[in-house]
C-alpha positions in Angstrom: -11.3 0.3 11.1 -11.5 0.1 7.3 -12.9 -3.4 6.8 -16.3 -4.9 7.3 -17.0 -8.2 9.1 -16.3 -10.1 5.9 -12.9 -8.5 5.4 -13.9 -6.2 2.6 -13.3 -2.5 2.4 -16.0 -0.3 3.8 -17.8 1.9 1.3 -15.8 5.0 0.3 -18.0 7.5 2.1 -17.8 5.5 5.3 -14.0 5.5 5.0 -14.0 9.3 4.3 -16.1 9.8 7.4 -13.8 7.7 9.5 -10.7 9.4 8.3 -12.1 12.9 8.7 -11.3 13.1 12.4 -7.8 11.7 12.1 -6.9 13.9 9.2 -8.3 16.9 11.0 -8.4 19.1 7.9 -5.0 18.1 6.7 -5.0 17.4 2.9 -4.3 13.8 2.0 -1.4 14.8 -0.2 0.2 16.3 3.0 -0.2 13.1 4.9 2.5 10.5 5.5 1.4 7.1 6.8 3.6 4.9 9.0 3.3 2.2 11.6 5.6 -0.2 13.4 7.0 -2.1 10.4 5.2 -0.7 7.3 2.6 -3.5 6.8 -0.4 -1.7 8.5 0.6 1.6 6.9 0.3 0.1 3.5 -3.3 -1.0 4.3 -4.1 2.5 5.5 -2.7 4.0 2.4 -4.9 1.7 0.3 -7.9 2.6 2.5 -7.3 6.3 1.9 -7.1 5.8 -1.9 -10.3 3.6 -1.8 -12.0 6.5 0.1 -11.0 8.9 -2.7 -8.5 10.6 -0.4 -5.6 10.4 -2.8 -2.0 11.5 -2.6 -1.0 10.3 0.9 2.5 8.9 1.1 4.2 6.0 2.8 7.2 6.2 5.1 8.4 2.7 4.3 10.9 2.4 7.1 8.1 3.2 9.6 8.9 3.3 13.3 11.3 0.4 13.2 13.7 2.3 11.0 13.2 5.7 12.6 13.8 4.4 16.1 16.7 2.3 15.1 18.9 5.3 14.3 21.0 6.1 17.4 21.6 9.7 16.3 17.9 10.5 16.9 17.0 11.8 20.3 14.9 9.6 22.6 12.6 10.8 25.3 12.7 8.7 28.5 10.8 8.9 31.8 7.1 9.4 32.6 4.8 11.0 30.0 3.7 14.5 30.9 
């Protein structure tokens, strides 16, 4: 999403346009980025900064840490 065919970051304006829908009006400084293990989230955080959308934060444990805590509730069954 944030790289061109040569593996370079897209121009800042193209990234801002791409992030506009997912941020849905939420300020970057109120955004927390996470993924499965933290690797992709770091890339997204850098992409946001490159786009001039500064201040987002990383949840470094990402889904792996969050879901590994047995005290957290887990939903099971078919999705609504």
